[in-house]
Biopython code that builds the backbone (N, CA, C, O; Angstrom):
import numpy as np
from Bio.PDB.StructureBuilder import StructureBuilder

atoms = [
    (1, "MET", "N", (21.220, 30.635, -24.906)),
    (1, "MET", "CA", (21.996, 31.275, -26.010)),
    (1, "MET", "C", (21.386, 32.640, -26.106)),
    (1, "MET", "O", (20.167, 32.806, -26.108)),
    (2, "GLU", "N", (22.238, 33.594, -26.183)),
    (2, "GLU", "CA", (21.938, 35.096, -26.405)),
    (2, "GLU", "C", (21.713, 35.740, -27.501)),
    (2, "GLU", "O", (22.507, 35.698, -28.441)),
    (3, "TYR", "N", (20.787, 36.309, -27.524)),
    (3, "TYR", "CA", (20.595, 36.982, -29.048)),
    (3, "TYR", "C", (20.865, 38.499, -29.010)),
    (3, "TYR", "O", (20.331, 39.270, -28.212)),
    (4, "LYS", "N", (21.834, 38.870, -30.048)),
    (4, "LYS", "CA", (21.805, 40.386, -30.271)),
    (4, "LYS", "C", (21.355, 40.813, -31.587)),
    (4, "LYS", "O", (22.017, 40.494, -32.574)),
    (5, "ILE", "N", (20.341, 41.473, -31.691)),
    (5, "ILE", "CA", (19.737, 41.673, -32.777)),
    (5, "ILE", "C", (19.945, 43.317, -33.117)),
    (5, "ILE", "O", (19.619, 44.152, -32.273)),
    (6, "LYS", "N", (20.459, 43.671, -34.293)),
    (6, "LYS", "CA", (20.528, 44.866, -34.794)),
    (6, "LYS", "C", (19.895, 45.179, -36.081)),
    (6, "LYS", "O", (19.907, 44.453, -37.075)),
    (7, "PHE", "N", (19.271, 46.472, -35.950)),
    (7, "PHE", "CA", (18.493, 46.860, -37.212)),
    (7, "PHE", "C", (19.331, 48.463, -37.696)),
    (7, "PHE", "O", (19.587, 49.419, -36.963)),
    (8, "THR", "N", (19.557, 48.328, -38.900)),
    (8, "THR", "CA", (20.165, 49.441, -39.715)),
    (8, "THR", "C", (19.182, 49.758, -40.825)),
    (8, "THR", "O", (18.703, 48.906, -41.573)),
    (9, "ASN", "N", (18.914, 51.108, -40.869)),
    (9, "ASN", "CA", (18.200, 51.772, -41.535)),
    (9, "ASN", "C", (16.720, 51.585, -41.485)),
    (9, "ASN", "O", (15.970, 52.235, -42.213)),
    (10, "ILE", "N", (16.301, 50.698, -40.626)),
    (10, "ILE", "CA", (14.787, 50.454, -40.481)),
    (10, "ILE", "C", (14.479, 50.552, -38.675)),
    (10, "ILE", "O", (15.315, 50.375, -37.789)),
    (11, "ALA", "N", (13.267, 50.830, -38.543)),
    (11, "ALA", "CA", (13.060, 50.900, -37.244)),
    (11, "ALA", "C", (12.863, 49.665, -36.375)),
    (11, "ALA", "O", (12.048, 48.837, -36.782)),
    (12, "PRO", "N", (13.435, 49.456, -35.348)),
    (12, "PRO", "CA", (13.406, 48.283, -34.415)),
    (12, "PRO", "C", (12.004, 47.774, -34.208)),
    (12, "PRO", "O", (11.051, 48.483, -33.885)),
    (13, "SER", "N", (11.967, 46.346, -34.446)),
    (13, "SER", "CA", (10.424, 45.967, -34.151)),
    (13, "SER", "C", (10.508, 44.595, -33.290)),
    (13, "SER", "O", (11.209, 43.616, -33.548)),
    (14, "ASP", "N", (9.776, 44.739, -32.397)),
    (14, "ASP", "CA", (9.789, 43.694, -31.311)),
    (14, "ASP", "C", (9.144, 42.421, -31.864)),
    (14, "ASP", "O", (9.492, 41.309, -31.465)),
    (15, "ASN", "N", (8.103, 42.624, -32.882)),
    (15, "ASN", "CA", (7.371, 41.601, -33.693)),
    (15, "ASN", "C", (8.552, 40.831, -34.440)),
    (15, "ASN", "O", (8.636, 39.609, -34.312)),
    (16, "LEU", "N", (9.437, 41.517, -35.196)),
    (16, "LEU", "CA", (10.722, 40.939, -35.829)),
    (16, "LEU", "C", (11.597, 40.069, -34.865)),
    (16, "LEU", "O", (11.999, 38.944, -35.163)),
    (17, "LYS", "N", (11.837, 40.670, -33.745)),
    (17, "LYS", "CA", (12.689, 39.916, -32.834)),
    (17, "LYS", "C", (12.196, 39.046, -32.248)),
    (17, "LYS", "O", (13.042, 38.385, -31.645)),
    (18, "LYS", "N", (10.638, 38.511, -32.048)),
    (18, "LYS", "CA", (10.023, 37.247, -31.572)),
    (18, "LYS", "C", (9.975, 36.268, -32.947)),
    (18, "LYS", "O", (9.898, 35.058, -32.737)),
    (19, "ILE", "N", (10.011, 36.681, -34.169)),
    (19, "ILE", "CA", (10.025, 35.968, -35.178)),
    (19, "ILE", "C", (11.490, 35.461, -35.505)),
    (19, "ILE", "O", (11.574, 34.404, -36.129)),
    (20, "VAL", "N", (12.733, 36.166, -35.113)),
    (20, "VAL", "CA", (13.965, 35.508, -35.258)),
    (20, "VAL", "C", (14.051, 34.666, -34.044)),
    (20, "VAL", "O", (14.631, 33.607, -34.287)),
    (21, "ILE", "N", (13.681, 34.784, -32.874)),
    (21, "ILE", "CA", (13.946, 33.746, -31.837)),
    (21, "ILE", "C", (13.273, 32.642, -31.998)),
    (21, "ILE", "O", (13.803, 31.574, -31.689)),
    (22, "LYS", "N", (11.735, 32.694, -32.608)),
    (22, "LYS", "CA", (10.838, 31.674, -32.942)),
    (22, "LYS", "C", (11.716, 30.653, -33.920)),
    (22, "LYS", "O", (11.791, 29.448, -33.676)),
    (23, "LYS", "N", (12.364, 31.273, -35.044)),
    (23, "LYS", "CA", (12.762, 30.603, -36.252)),
    (23, "LYS", "C", (14.153, 30.144, -35.787)),
    (23, "LYS", "O", (14.567, 29.125, -36.341)),
    (24, "THR", "N", (14.886, 30.671, -34.938)),
    (24, "THR", "CA", (16.305, 29.942, -34.579)),
    (24, "THR", "C", (16.392, 29.366, -33.195)),
    (24, "THR", "O", (17.511, 29.137, -32.734)),
    (25, "ASN", "N", (15.258, 29.097, -32.453)),
    (25, "ASN", "CA", (15.394, 28.615, -31.135)),
    (25, "ASN", "C", (15.913, 27.237, -31.233)),
    (25, "ASN", "O", (16.448, 26.810, -30.210)),
    (26, "TRP", "N", (15.866, 26.528, -32.164)),
    (26, "TRP", "CA", (16.357, 25.158, -32.538)),
    (26, "TRP", "C", (17.811, 24.966, -32.522)),
    (26, "TRP", "O", (18.335, 23.877, -32.288)),
    (27, "VAL", "N", (18.478, 26.092, -32.786)),
    (27, "VAL", "CA", (20.258, 26.073, -32.971)),
    (27, "VAL", "C", (20.866, 25.728, -31.781)),
    (27, "VAL", "O", (21.858, 25.045, -32.036)),
    (28, "GLU", "N", (20.705, 25.906, -30.495)),
    (28, "GLU", "CA", (21.184, 25.663, -29.519)),
    (28, "GLU", "C", (21.077, 24.168, -28.966)),
    (28, "GLU", "O", (22.022, 23.522, -28.516)),
    (29, "ARG", "N", (19.777, 23.744, -29.080)),
    (29, "ARG", "CA", (19.552, 22.250, -29.001)),
    (29, "ARG", "C", (20.015, 21.334, -30.070)),
    (29, "ARG", "O", (20.468, 20.240, -29.732)),
    (30, "TYR", "N", (19.955, 21.637, -31.244)),
    (30, "TYR", "CA", (20.668, 20.976, -32.208)),
    (30, "TYR", "C", (22.526, 20.819, -32.226)),
    (30, "TYR", "O", (23.313, 19.938, -32.574)),
    (31, "LEU", "N", (22.632, 22.071, -31.701)),
    (31, "LEU", "CA", (24.476, 22.010, -31.464)),
    (31, "LEU", "C", (24.943, 21.208, -30.292)),
    (31, "LEU", "O", (26.007, 20.590, -30.337)),
    (32, "ASN", "N", (24.110, 21.209, -29.173)),
    (32, "ASN", "CA", (24.345, 20.611, -27.959)),
    (32, "ASN", "C", (25.685, 20.856, -27.396)),
    (32, "ASN", "O", (26.254, 19.913, -26.847)),
    (33, "ILE", "N", (26.326, 22.145, -27.472)),
    (33, "ILE", "CA", (27.472, 22.346, -27.022)),
    (33, "ILE", "C", (27.370, 22.568, -25.591)),
    (33, "ILE", "O", (26.518, 23.400, -25.278)),
    (34, "LYS", "N", (27.915, 22.124, -24.804)),
    (34, "LYS", "CA", (27.784, 22.551, -23.111)),
    (34, "LYS", "C", (29.223, 23.338, -22.693)),
    (34, "LYS", "O", (30.273, 23.093, -23.287)),
    (35, "ASP", "N", (29.152, 24.070, -21.868)),
    (35, "ASP", "CA", (29.999, 24.749, -21.279)),
    (35, "ASP", "C", (30.515, 25.894, -22.316)),
    (35, "ASP", "O", (31.697, 26.239, -22.304)),
    (36, "PHE", "N", (29.699, 26.387, -23.092)),
    (36, "PHE", "CA", (29.985, 27.300, -23.905)),
    (36, "PHE", "C", (28.764, 28.288, -24.278)),
    (36, "PHE", "O", (27.716, 27.847, -24.750)),
    (37, "SER", "N", (28.950, 29.453, -24.065)),
    (37, "SER", "CA", (27.837, 30.505, -23.962)),
    (37, "SER", "C", (27.879, 30.970, -25.375)),
    (37, "SER", "O", (28.970, 31.334, -25.813)),
    (38, "MET", "N", (26.721, 31.010, -26.226)),
    (38, "MET", "CA", (26.645, 31.176, -27.625)),
    (38, "MET", "C", (26.099, 32.717, -27.520)),
    (38, "MET", "O", (25.279, 32.997, -26.646)),
    (39, "ILE", "N", (26.506, 33.561, -28.299)),
    (39, "ILE", "CA", (26.015, 34.869, -28.651)),
    (39, "ILE", "C", (25.633, 34.883, -30.249)),
    (39, "ILE", "O", (26.543, 34.899, -31.079)),
    (40, "PHE", "N", (24.317, 34.878, -30.633)),
    (40, "PHE", "CA", (23.859, 34.547, -31.791)),
    (40, "PHE", "C", (23.408, 36.131, -32.415)),
    (40, "PHE", "O", (22.395, 36.761, -32.110)),
    (41, "ASN", "N", (24.487, 36.542, -33.371)),
    (41, "ASN", "CA", (24.355, 38.213, -33.861)),
    (41, "ASN", "C", (23.304, 38.029, -35.014)),
    (41, "ASN", "O", (23.449, 37.116, -35.826)),
    (42, "VAL", "N", (22.390, 38.781, -35.073)),
    (42, "VAL", "CA", (21.349, 38.834, -36.245)),
    (42, "VAL", "C", (21.370, 40.372, -36.561)),
    (42, "VAL", "O", (21.254, 41.235, -35.691)),
    (43, "GLU", "N", (21.554, 40.660, -38.105)),
    (43, "GLU", "CA", (21.513, 42.234, -38.266)),
    (43, "GLU", "C", (20.461, 41.985, -39.261)),
    (43, "GLU", "O", (20.554, 40.999, -39.993)),
    (44, "PHE", "N", (19.197, 43.014, -39.373)),
    (44, "PHE", "CA", (18.396, 43.459, -40.282)),
    (44, "PHE", "C", (18.848, 44.616, -40.677)),
    (44, "PHE", "O", (19.248, 45.462, -39.877)),
    (45, "GLU", "N", (18.831, 44.814, -42.187)),
    (45, "GLU", "CA", (19.217, 46.103, -42.825)),
    (45, "GLU", "C", (18.360, 46.413, -43.987)),
    (45, "GLU", "O", (18.050, 45.422, -44.649)),
    (46, "LYS", "N", (17.887, 47.587, -44.408)),
    (46, "LYS", "CA", (17.346, 48.087, -45.590)),
    (46, "LYS", "C", (18.748, 48.813, -46.241)),
    (46, "LYS", "O", (19.401, 49.757, -45.795)),
    (47, "LEU", "N", (18.941, 48.035, -47.416)),
    (47, "LEU", "CA", (20.250, 48.661, -47.822)),
    (47, "LEU", "C", (19.980, 49.996, -48.457)),
    (47, "LEU", "O", (20.967, 50.727, -48.542)),
    (48, "THR", "N", (18.912, 50.431, -48.891)),
    (48, "THR", "CA", (18.828, 51.915, -49.353)),
    (48, "THR", "C", (17.338, 52.549, -48.849)),
    (48, "THR", "O", (16.310, 51.911, -48.622)),
    (49, "THR", "N", (17.536, 53.867, -48.757)),
    (49, "THR", "CA", (16.422, 54.638, -48.094)),
    (49, "THR", "C", (15.544, 55.160, -49.418)),
    (49, "THR", "O", (14.460, 55.698, -49.191)),
    (50, "ARG", "N", (15.935, 55.027, -50.601)),
    (50, "ARG", "CA", (15.089, 55.716, -51.698)),
    (50, "ARG", "C", (14.440, 54.622, -52.321)),
    (50, "ARG", "O", (13.223, 54.673, -52.497)),
    (51, "GLN", "N", (15.231, 53.446, -52.745)),
    (51, "GLN", "CA", (14.633, 52.460, -53.616)),
    (51, "GLN", "C", (13.558, 51.581, -52.752)),
    (51, "GLN", "O", (13.790, 51.152, -51.622)),
    (52, "ARG", "N", (12.395, 51.395, -53.447)),
    (52, "ARG", "CA", (11.294, 50.815, -53.109)),
    (52, "ARG", "C", (11.086, 49.367, -53.626)),
    (52, "ARG", "O", (10.365, 48.620, -52.964)),
    (53, "LYS", "N", (11.631, 48.950, -54.689)),
    (53, "LYS", "CA", (11.602, 47.555, -54.991)),
    (53, "LYS", "C", (12.890, 46.992, -55.376)),
    (53, "LYS", "O", (13.903, 47.679, -55.499)),
    (54, "GLY", "N", (12.833, 45.607, -55.584)),
    (54, "GLY", "CA", (13.956, 44.905, -55.565)),
    (54, "GLY", "C", (14.605, 44.215, -54.433)),
    (54, "GLY", "O", (13.906, 44.134, -53.423)),
    (55, "LYS", "N", (15.794, 43.697, -54.376)),
    (55, "LYS", "CA", (16.512, 43.164, -53.307)),
    (55, "LYS", "C", (17.165, 44.452, -52.514)),
    (55, "LYS", "O", (18.234, 45.011, -52.760)),
    (56, "ILE", "N", (16.342, 44.710, -51.641)),
    (56, "ILE", "CA", (16.744, 45.857, -50.736)),
    (56, "ILE", "C", (16.782, 45.275, -49.414)),
    (56, "ILE", "O", (17.147, 46.132, -48.609)),
    (57, "PHE", "N", (16.556, 44.182, -48.882)),
    (57, "PHE", "CA", (16.425, 43.709, -47.390)),
    (57, "PHE", "C", (17.486, 42.730, -47.327)),
    (57, "PHE", "O", (17.594, 41.825, -48.155)),
    (58, "ARG", "N", (18.437, 42.940, -46.148)),
    (58, "ARG", "CA", (19.514, 42.275, -45.944)),
    (58, "ARG", "C", (19.338, 41.664, -44.565)),
    (58, "ARG", "O", (18.772, 42.326, -43.695)),
    (59, "VAL", "N", (19.781, 40.460, -44.315)),
    (59, "VAL", "CA", (19.573, 39.460, -43.004)),
    (59, "VAL", "C", (21.109, 38.925, -42.913)),
    (59, "VAL", "O", (21.545, 38.181, -43.791)),
    (60, "GLU", "N", (21.885, 39.326, -41.842)),
    (60, "GLU", "CA", (23.052, 38.489, -41.595)),
    (60, "GLU", "C", (22.807, 37.741, -40.238)),
    (60, "GLU", "O", (22.110, 38.174, -39.320)),
    (61, "PHE", "N", (23.483, 36.562, -40.252)),
    (61, "PHE", "CA", (23.833, 35.830, -39.099)),
    (61, "PHE", "C", (25.201, 35.651, -38.851)),
    (61, "PHE", "O", (26.007, 35.343, -39.729)),
    (62, "ASN", "N", (25.527, 35.871, -37.469)),
    (62, "ASN", "CA", (27.031, 35.676, -37.178)),
    (62, "ASN", "C", (26.862, 34.735, -35.797)),
    (62, "ASN", "O", (26.372, 35.200, -34.768)),
    (63, "LEU", "N", (27.327, 33.368, -35.912)),
    (63, "LEU", "CA", (27.399, 32.383, -35.049)),
    (63, "LEU", "C", (28.628, 31.886, -34.435)),
    (63, "LEU", "O", (28.912, 30.707, -34.648)),
    (64, "PRO", "N", (29.388, 32.580, -33.720)),
    (64, "PRO", "CA", (30.641, 31.984, -33.231)),
    (64, "PRO", "C", (30.606, 30.652, -32.493)),
    (64, "PRO", "O", (30.024, 30.503, -31.419)),
    (65, "LEU", "N", (31.228, 29.750, -33.101)),
    (65, "LEU", "CA", (31.267, 28.298, -32.511)),
    (65, "LEU", "C", (32.820, 28.114, -32.057)),
    (65, "LEU", "O", (33.679, 28.927, -32.397)),
    (66, "PRO", "N", (33.082, 27.043, -31.308)),
    (66, "PRO", "CA", (34.422, 26.630, -31.116)),
    (66, "PRO", "C", (35.012, 26.237, -32.374)),
    (66, "PRO", "O", (34.489, 25.341, -33.038)),
    (67, "GLY", "N", (36.008, 26.802, -32.741)),
    (67, "GLY", "CA", (36.698, 26.405, -33.872)),
    (67, "GLY", "C", (36.385, 26.976, -35.313)),
    (67, "GLY", "O", (37.090, 26.791, -36.305)),
    (68, "LYS", "N", (35.311, 27.638, -35.267)),
    (68, "LYS", "CA", (34.633, 28.153, -36.487)),
    (68, "LYS", "C", (33.695, 29.429, -36.332)),
    (68, "LYS", "O", (33.007, 29.395, -35.312)),
    (69, "THR", "N", (33.565, 30.313, -36.973)),
    (69, "THR", "CA", (32.210, 31.047, -36.947)),
    (69, "THR", "C", (31.490, 31.168, -38.336)),
    (69, "THR", "O", (32.018, 31.544, -39.382)),
    (70, "ILE", "N", (30.297, 30.813, -38.171)),
    (70, "ILE", "CA", (29.475, 30.869, -39.319)),
    (70, "ILE", "C", (28.804, 32.202, -39.500)),
    (70, "ILE", "O", (28.279, 32.897, -38.631)),
    (71, "ARG", "N", (28.912, 32.419, -40.723)),
    (71, "ARG", "CA", (28.267, 33.919, -41.142)),
    (71, "ARG", "C", (27.478, 33.722, -42.460)),
    (71, "ARG", "O", (27.990, 33.339, -43.513)),
    (72, "ILE", "N", (26.338, 33.988, -42.303)),
    (72, "ILE", "CA", (25.337, 33.808, -43.542)),
    (72, "ILE", "C", (24.820, 35.228, -43.656)),
    (72, "ILE", "O", (24.546, 36.026, -42.759)),
    (73, "GLU", "N", (24.749, 35.362, -45.071)),
    (73, "GLU", "CA", (24.097, 36.841, -45.637)),
    (73, "GLU", "C", (23.024, 36.362, -46.572)),
    (73, "GLU", "O", (23.219, 35.462, -47.390)),
    (74, "ARG", "N", (21.759, 37.064, -46.405)),
    (74, "ARG", "CA", (20.922, 36.840, -47.561)),
    (74, "ARG", "C", (20.207, 38.230, -48.001)),
    (74, "ARG", "O", (19.836, 39.015, -47.128)),
    (75, "VAL", "N", (20.041, 38.487, -49.258)),
    (75, "VAL", "CA", (19.433, 39.672, -49.635)),
    (75, "VAL", "C", (18.280, 39.300, -50.536)),
    (75, "VAL", "O", (18.407, 38.529, -51.488)),
    (76, "THR", "N", (17.097, 39.913, -50.173)),
    (76, "THR", "CA", (16.036, 39.603, -50.835)),
    (76, "THR", "C", (15.009, 40.991, -51.027)),
    (76, "THR", "O", (15.311, 42.137, -50.694)),
    (77, "ASP", "N", (13.892, 40.608, -51.574)),
    (77, "ASP", "CA", (12.885, 41.936, -51.579)),
    (77, "ASP", "C", (11.852, 41.785, -50.309)),
    (77, "ASP", "O", (10.891, 42.550, -50.228)),
    (78, "ASP", "N", (12.053, 40.912, -49.460)),
    (78, "ASP", "CA", (11.111, 40.600, -48.321)),
    (78, "ASP", "C", (11.952, 40.559, -47.140)),
    (78, "ASP", "O", (13.011, 39.964, -47.337)),
    (79, "MET", "N", (11.786, 41.025, -45.958)),
    (79, "MET", "CA", (12.408, 40.627, -44.755)),
    (79, "MET", "C", (12.490, 39.222, -44.316)),
    (79, "MET", "O", (13.497, 38.554, -44.082)),
    (80, "ILE", "N", (11.115, 38.863, -44.242)),
    (80, "ILE", "CA", (10.882, 37.345, -44.015)),
    (80, "ILE", "C", (11.475, 36.593, -44.851)),
    (80, "ILE", "O", (12.084, 35.648, -44.349)),
    (81, "LYS", "N", (11.507, 36.707, -46.099)),
    (81, "LYS", "CA", (12.003, 35.745, -47.112)),
    (81, "LYS", "C", (13.606, 35.787, -46.868)),
    (81, "LYS", "O", (14.281, 34.776, -47.058)),
    (82, "SER", "N", (14.142, 36.929, -46.464)),
    (82, "SER", "CA", (15.622, 36.862, -46.207)),
    (82, "SER", "C", (15.930, 36.087, -44.991)),
    (82, "SER", "O", (16.994, 35.467, -44.975)),
    (83, "LEU", "N", (15.268, 36.045, -44.131)),
    (83, "LEU", "CA", (15.310, 35.319, -42.834)),
    (83, "LEU", "C", (15.082, 33.943, -43.023)),
    (83, "LEU", "O", (15.891, 33.139, -42.560)),
    (84, "ASP", "N", (14.071, 33.559, -43.654)),
    (84, "ASP", "CA", (13.806, 32.276, -43.893)),
    (84, "ASP", "C", (14.977, 31.423, -44.776)),
    (84, "ASP", "O", (15.373, 30.272, -44.594)),
    (85, "GLU", "N", (15.396, 32.444, -45.833)),
    (85, "GLU", "CA", (16.611, 31.670, -46.571)),
    (85, "GLU", "C", (17.882, 31.684, -45.783)),
    (85, "GLU", "O", (18.750, 30.822, -45.923)),
    (86, "ALA", "N", (17.962, 32.624, -45.005)),
    (86, "ALA", "CA", (19.312, 32.505, -43.952)),
    (86, "ALA", "C", (19.083, 31.322, -43.053)),
    (86, "ALA", "O", (20.060, 30.587, -42.910)),
    (87, "LYS", "N", (18.054, 31.022, -42.463)),
    (87, "LYS", "CA", (17.841, 30.052, -41.707)),
    (87, "LYS", "C", (18.223, 28.558, -42.367)),
    (87, "LYS", "O", (18.902, 27.657, -41.875)),
    (88, "ASP", "N", (17.694, 28.610, -43.364)),
    (88, "ASP", "CA", (17.889, 27.246, -44.112)),
    (88, "ASP", "C", (19.278, 27.072, -44.451)),
    (88, "ASP", "O", (19.736, 25.931, -44.380)),
    (89, "VAL", "N", (20.134, 28.173, -44.864)),
    (89, "VAL", "CA", (21.623, 27.970, -44.995)),
    (89, "VAL", "C", (22.212, 27.761, -43.742)),
    (89, "VAL", "O", (23.083, 26.891, -43.737)),
    (90, "LEU", "N", (21.972, 28.328, -42.661)),
    (90, "LEU", "CA", (22.459, 28.164, -41.337)),
    (90, "LEU", "C", (22.210, 26.598, -40.881)),
    (90, "LEU", "O", (23.064, 25.988, -40.237)),
    (91, "LYS", "N", (21.152, 26.099, -41.218)),
    (91, "LYS", "CA", (20.954, 24.695, -40.926)),
    (91, "LYS", "C", (21.918, 23.553, -41.766)),
    (91, "LYS", "O", (22.257, 22.453, -41.327)),
    (92, "GLU", "N", (22.218, 24.062, -42.935)),
    (92, "GLU", "CA", (23.227, 23.187, -43.635)),
    (92, "GLU", "C", (24.572, 23.523, -43.237)),
    (92, "GLU", "O", (25.392, 22.605, -43.262)),
    (93, "GLU", "N", (24.986, 24.778, -42.841)),
    (93, "GLU", "CA", (26.329, 25.120, -42.371)),
    (93, "GLU", "C", (26.349, 24.468, -40.831)),
    (93, "GLU", "O", (27.455, 24.039, -40.502)),
    (94, "ILE", "N", (25.364, 24.343, -39.917)),
    (94, "ILE", "CA", (25.669, 23.627, -38.796)),
    (94, "ILE", "C", (25.669, 22.242, -39.067)),
    (94, "ILE", "O", (26.432, 21.610, -38.336)),
    (95, "LYS", "N", (25.019, 21.557, -39.929)),
    (95, "LYS", "CA", (25.039, 20.254, -40.428)),
    (95, "LYS", "C", (26.547, 19.852, -40.521)),
    (95, "LYS", "O", (27.060, 18.929, -39.887)),
    (96, "ILE", "N", (27.228, 20.738, -41.465)),
    (96, "ILE", "CA", (28.652, 20.352, -41.993)),
    (96, "ILE", "C", (29.595, 20.440, -40.932)),
    (96, "ILE", "O", (30.637, 19.792, -40.837)),
    (97, "TYR", "N", (29.050, 21.483, -39.964)),
    (97, "TYR", "CA", (30.056, 21.856, -38.708)),
    (97, "TYR", "C", (30.165, 20.560, -37.842)),
    (97, "TYR", "O", (31.200, 20.009, -37.468)),
    (98, "LYS", "N", (28.796, 20.173, -37.592)),
    (98, "LYS", "CA", (28.610, 18.715, -36.732)),
    (98, "LYS", "C", (29.267, 17.844, -37.021)),
    (98, "LYS", "O", (29.903, 17.234, -36.162)),
    (99, "GLU", "N", (29.317, 17.487, -38.468)),
    (99, "GLU", "CA", (30.161, 16.211, -39.201)),
    (99, "GLU", "C", (31.349, 16.498, -39.104)),
    (99, "GLU", "O", (32.018, 15.496, -38.855)),
    (100, "LYS", "N", (32.049, 17.597, -39.204)),
    (100, "LYS", "CA", (33.653, 17.773, -39.098)),
    (100, "LYS", "C", (34.001, 17.691, -37.583)),
    (100, "LYS", "O", (35.071, 17.162, -37.281)),
    (101, "MET", "N", (33.251, 18.133, -36.682)),
    (101, "MET", "CA", (33.653, 17.983, -35.277)),
    (101, "MET", "C", (33.559, 16.527, -34.893)),
    (101, "MET", "O", (34.408, 16.065, -34.130)),
    (102, "LYS", "N", (32.657, 15.826, -35.334)),
    (102, "LYS", "CA", (32.464, 14.316, -35.267)),
    (102, "LYS", "C", (33.707, 13.738, -35.592)),
    (102, "LYS", "O", (34.363, 13.053, -34.807)),
    (103, "GLU", "N", (34.081, 14.054, -36.921)),
    (103, "GLU", "CA", (35.138, 13.403, -37.650)),
    (103, "GLU", "C", (36.522, 13.578, -36.946)),
    (103, "GLU", "O", (37.323, 12.657, -36.783)),
    (104, "LYS", "N", (36.711, 14.911, -36.538)),
    (104, "LYS", "CA", (37.801, 15.422, -35.705)),
    (104, "LYS", "C", (37.757, 14.417, -34.310)),
    (104, "LYS", "O", (38.833, 13.894, -34.020)),
    (105, "GLU", "N", (36.770, 14.166, -33.575)),
    (105, "GLU", "CA", (36.620, 13.309, -32.409)),
    (105, "GLU", "C", (36.987, 12.060, -32.655)),
    (105, "GLU", "O", (37.795, 11.567, -31.868)),
    (106, "GLU", "N", (36.598, 11.406, -33.556)),
    (106, "GLU", "CA", (36.906, 10.135, -34.015)),
    (106, "GLU", "C", (38.259, 10.050, -34.182)),
    (106, "GLU", "O", (38.811, 9.124, -33.588)),
    (107, "ARG", "N", (39.090, 10.956, -34.996)),
    (107, "ARG", "CA", (40.364, 11.022, -35.333)),
    (107, "ARG", "C", (41.025, 10.952, -34.113)),
    (107, "ARG", "O", (41.711, 9.954, -33.895)),
    (108, "GLU", "N", (40.930, 11.990, -33.125)),
    (108, "GLU", "CA", (41.647, 11.843, -32.001)),
    (108, "GLU", "C", (41.361, 10.705, -31.207)),
    (108, "GLU", "O", (42.301, 10.503, -30.438)),
    (109, "PHE", "N", (40.407, 9.844, -31.072)),
    (109, "PHE", "CA", (40.200, 8.891, -30.447)),
    (109, "PHE", "C", (41.051, 7.845, -31.074)),
    (109, "PHE", "O", (41.770, 7.190, -30.320)),
    (110, "ARG", "N", (41.072, 7.546, -32.607)),
    (110, "ARG", "CA", (41.894, 6.617, -32.934)),
    (110, "ARG", "C", (43.362, 7.035, -32.584)),
    (110, "ARG", "O", (43.962, 6.112, -32.034)),
    (111, "GLU", "N", (44.043, 8.078, -32.736)),
    (111, "GLU", "CA", (45.191, 8.510, -32.456)),
    (111, "GLU", "C", (45.622, 7.929, -30.827)),
    (111, "GLU", "O", (46.586, 7.239, -30.495)),
    (112, "LEU", "N", (44.681, 8.412, -30.121)),
    (112, "LEU", "CA", (44.945, 8.100, -28.733)),
    (112, "LEU", "C", (45.139, 6.568, -28.573)),
    (112, "LEU", "O", (46.148, 6.126, -28.023)),
    (113, "LYS", "N", (44.107, 5.719, -29.085)),
    (113, "LYS", "CA", (44.081, 4.390, -28.997)),
    (113, "LYS", "C", (45.515, 3.922, -29.845)),
    (113, "LYS", "O", (46.011, 2.855, -29.484)),
    (114, "ARG", "N", (46.018, 4.480, -30.665)),
    (114, "ARG", "CA", (47.295, 3.907, -31.219)),
    (114, "ARG", "C", (48.261, 4.125, -30.355)),
    (114, "ARG", "O", (49.072, 3.208, -30.223)),
    (115, "LYS", "N", (48.431, 5.245, -29.619)),
    (115, "LYS", "CA", (49.356, 5.399, -28.513)),
    (115, "LYS", "C", (49.272, 4.906, -27.472)),
    (115, "LYS", "O", (50.275, 4.878, -26.759)),
    (116, "GLN", "N", (48.146, 4.390, -27.060)),
    (116, "GLN", "CA", (47.924, 3.461, -25.957)),
    (116, "GLN", "C", (48.352, 2.126, -26.045)),
    (116, "GLN", "O", (48.933, 1.560, -25.119)),
    (117, "TYR", "N", (48.085, 1.597, -27.131)),
    (117, "TYR", "CA", (48.362, 0.115, -27.582)),
    (117, "TYR", "C", (49.754, 0.142, -28.569)),
    (117, "TYR", "O", (50.106, -0.845, -29.215)),
    (118, "ASN", "N", (50.404, 1.296, -28.572)),
    (118, "ASN", "CA", (51.541, 1.287, -29.158)),
    (118, "ASN", "C", (51.589, 0.532, -30.753)),
    (118, "ASN", "O", (52.482, -0.193, -31.190)),
    (119, "LEU", "N", (50.494, 0.905, -31.347)),
    (119, "LEU", "CA", (50.350, 0.483, -32.789)),
    (119, "LEU", "C", (50.836, 1.423, -33.877)),
    (119, "LEU", "O", (50.730, 1.104, -35.061)),
]
sb = StructureBuilder()
sb.init_structure("model")
sb.init_model(0)
sb.init_chain("A")
sb.init_seg("    ")
for serial, (resi, resn, name, xyz) in enumerate(atoms, 1):
    if name == "N":
        sb.init_residue(resn, " ", resi, " ")
    sb.init_atom(name, np.array(xyz, "f"), 0.0, 1.0, " ", f" {name:<3s}", serial, name[0])
structure = sb.get_structure()
């Protein structure tokens, strides 16, 4: 899996890049999609340059998958907190995606079986 990490209105940080990779390295194993190169887009942004308090840090995940693109955005007062919240939502979205793909495969298998036996 390839990571594309973008920083907007904040200085690029190798430490933050390492944290992202550490917290999201489970995605490729969990999806177990073969013959598909994934590009995991992550964007860190400080929403304003003057404001010092409040929800000013945004993390956005974009994960293009076969049949769907998962996009998650979280805004909080701390960059790591935003990252953790986005990671939790990503896990739930991937779980839903896997369930739908499994249902689709089962439906296609049933249709193929009906055609084969003329039911």
